[in-house]
C-alpha positions as CSV (number, residue, x, y, z in Angstrom):
1,M,-81.2,-173.1,-145.0
2,L,-83.6,-175.3,-146.9
3,L,-86.3,-177.0,-144.9
4,K,-88.1,-180.0,-146.4
5,T,-91.9,-179.9,-146.9
6,R,-94.2,-182.9,-147.5
7,I,-93.5,-182.6,-151.3
8,L,-90.1,-183.9,-152.4
9,G,-88.0,-181.0,-153.8
10,V,-90.4,-178.3,-152.6
11,E,-88.5,-176.6,-149.8
12,E,-89.1,-173.6,-147.4
13,I,-86.1,-171.2,-147.7
14,S,-85.2,-169.9,-144.3
15,S,-82.2,-167.7,-143.3
16,Q,-81.3,-165.6,-140.3
17,P,-80.6,-161.9,-141.0
18,Y,-77.4,-160.3,-139.9
19,E,-78.4,-157.2,-138.0
20,D,-76.5,-154.1,-136.8
21,E,-77.0,-150.4,-136.5
22,R,-77.5,-150.1,-140.3
23,G,-80.3,-152.5,-140.5
24,S,-80.3,-156.1,-141.6
25,F,-78.7,-158.2,-144.4
26,R,-80.0,-161.6,-145.5
27,E,-78.6,-164.2,-147.9
28,L,-81.4,-165.6,-149.9
29,V,-80.1,-168.6,-151.9
30,A,-77.2,-170.0,-150.0
31,G,-76.2,-173.4,-151.2
32,V,-78.0,-173.3,-154.5
33,E,-76.2,-175.1,-157.2
34,G,-76.1,-173.9,-160.8
35,D,-76.7,-170.5,-162.3
36,L,-79.6,-168.2,-161.6
37,R,-80.7,-167.1,-165.0
38,L,-83.5,-164.6,-164.4
39,C,-84.9,-162.3,-161.8
40,E,-88.5,-161.2,-161.9
41,A,-90.8,-159.1,-159.7
42,A,-94.6,-158.8,-159.7
43,N,-96.4,-155.9,-158.0
44,T,-100.0,-157.1,-157.4
45,A,-103.3,-155.7,-156.0
46,P,-104.9,-157.5,-153.0
47,R,-106.7,-160.7,-153.5
48,T,-105.2,-161.2,-157.0
49,L,-104.5,-164.8,-157.9
50,R,-101.7,-165.8,-160.2
51,G,-101.3,-169.5,-161.1
52,M,-101.2,-172.4,-161.0
53,H,-98.4,-172.3,-163.6
54,F,-95.8,-174.8,-164.7
55,Q,-93.7,-175.7,-167.7
56,D,-94.0,-179.3,-168.7
57,I,-90.8,-179.4,-170.8
58,A,-88.5,-177.1,-168.8
59,D,-86.0,-177.6,-166.1
60,E,-87.0,-174.3,-164.4
61,T,-86.6,-174.0,-160.7
62,K,-88.2,-171.0,-158.9
63,Y,-87.2,-169.3,-155.7
64,V,-90.0,-167.1,-154.5
65,W,-90.1,-164.4,-151.8
66,C,-92.4,-161.6,-150.7
67,T,-90.6,-158.2,-150.5
68,K,-93.6,-156.1,-149.7
69,G,-97.1,-156.9,-148.5
70,A,-98.2,-160.6,-147.9
71,L,-99.2,-163.6,-150.0
72,W,-100.4,-167.2,-149.7
73,D,-98.0,-169.1,-151.9
74,V,-98.8,-172.6,-153.2
75,A,-96.9,-175.4,-154.8
76,L,-98.7,-178.4,-156.3
77,D,-97.0,-181.6,-157.3
78,I,-98.1,-182.7,-160.7
79,R,-94.9,-184.7,-161.7
80,P,-95.8,-188.0,-163.3
81,G,-94.9,-190.9,-161.0
82,S,-94.2,-188.7,-158.0
83,A,-95.1,-190.2,-154.6
84,T,-96.7,-186.9,-153.6
85,W,-98.6,-186.3,-156.9
86,G,-101.6,-184.2,-156.3
87,C,-100.4,-182.9,-152.9
88,S,-100.0,-179.2,-152.3
89,V,-97.9,-177.1,-149.9
90,A,-98.8,-173.6,-148.9
91,L,-96.9,-170.9,-147.0
92,D,-97.7,-167.4,-145.8
93,L,-94.9,-165.3,-147.3
94,V,-94.1,-161.9,-145.8
95,P,-91.1,-159.5,-146.1
96,G,-88.1,-160.7,-144.1
97,G,-89.6,-164.2,-143.8
98,A,-89.2,-167.5,-145.5
99,G,-89.3,-168.1,-149.2
100,L,-90.4,-171.1,-151.3
101,L,-88.3,-173.3,-153.6
102,V,-90.4,-174.7,-156.4
103,P,-88.7,-177.4,-158.5
104,P,-89.4,-178.4,-162.2
105,G,-92.7,-180.1,-162.7
106,V,-94.4,-178.6,-159.7
107,A,-97.2,-176.0,-160.4
108,H,-96.9,-172.7,-158.6
109,G,-99.4,-169.9,-157.8
110,Y,-100.3,-167.4,-155.1
111,I,-103.0,-165.1,-153.9
112,T,-102.0,-161.7,-152.6
113,L,-103.3,-160.6,-149.2
114,E,-102.3,-156.9,-149.0
115,P,-102.3,-154.0,-151.4
116,N,-99.2,-153.5,-153.5
117,T,-97.7,-156.9,-152.7
118,V,-94.4,-157.4,-154.4
119,V,-93.2,-161.0,-155.2
120,L,-89.6,-161.6,-156.2
121,Y,-88.7,-164.7,-158.3
122,L,-85.2,-165.9,-158.9
123,I,-85.2,-168.5,-161.7
124,K,-82.7,-171.3,-162.3
125,G,-82.7,-173.4,-165.4
126,K,-84.0,-172.9,-168.9
127,R,-87.4,-171.4,-169.7
128,H,-89.0,-172.5,-173.0
129,A,-91.1,-169.9,-174.8
130,G,-94.6,-171.2,-175.4
131,A,-94.2,-174.0,-172.9
132,Q,-96.3,-172.3,-170.2
133,Q,-99.0,-174.6,-168.9
134,G,-101.5,-174.3,-166.0
135,V,-103.7,-176.1,-163.6
136,R,-107.1,-174.6,-162.7
137,W,-106.6,-172.9,-159.3
138,N,-109.9,-174.4,-157.9
139,D,-109.7,-177.8,-159.6
140,P,-111.7,-180.1,-157.2
141,R,-109.2,-182.9,-157.9
142,F,-106.5,-181.1,-155.9
143,N,-108.6,-179.1,-153.4
144,I,-105.9,-176.5,-152.9
145,P,-106.5,-174.7,-149.5
146,W,-106.8,-171.0,-150.6
147,V,-107.2,-168.6,-147.7
148,E,-109.1,-166.0,-149.7
149,T,-111.4,-166.0,-152.7
150,P,-109.7,-164.1,-155.6
151,R,-111.1,-160.7,-156.6
152,V,-108.8,-160.5,-159.6
153,I,-107.7,-163.4,-161.8
154,S,-106.7,-163.4,-165.5
155,D,-108.9,-165.1,-168.0
156,R,-106.1,-167.5,-168.8
157,D,-105.6,-168.5,-165.1
158,A,-109.4,-168.7,-164.5
159,N,-109.8,-171.0,-167.5
160,W,-107.0,-173.5,-167.4
161,P,-108.5,-176.9,-168.1
162,L,-109.5,-179.2,-165.2
163,W,-107.1,-182.0,-164.7
164,S,-109.8,-184.5,-165.7
165,E,-110.1,-182.7,-169.1
166,R,-106.4,-183.3,-169.9
167,C,-106.1,-186.4,-172.0
């Protein structure tokens, strides 16, 4: 089931597990149209920030879940002309819980909250090599509500330009 958020196209992915004596089984992307092209997983130390990433020329849609640990997952609308431009949505993702659907043109990032957090991405659409862009995680223009201060962040993610520097 896809639950709308305040950002058009960003949806919380929710499903009920089927449980029996063997354990549980959950369908992750019921109702998704089109082909899933890529599956990625990231294993990350606590208080590691990844993001805020987007591809400005791609039609890439991300489906994001936590399979181990916990993370604070954020989507930021930077689509030109969007009624919710500059708004962000954040969810606490934990194993067995909801996921997040991030459509094209929306920046995505997260901070891990526990050791050895594993994040699963299912990708739909086409990724373009060299099209990776980013928004500074702490850009004051967007005031993203991070629940932790990062302990680990890549130089690239720490130094994306501020939105006001993009001309």
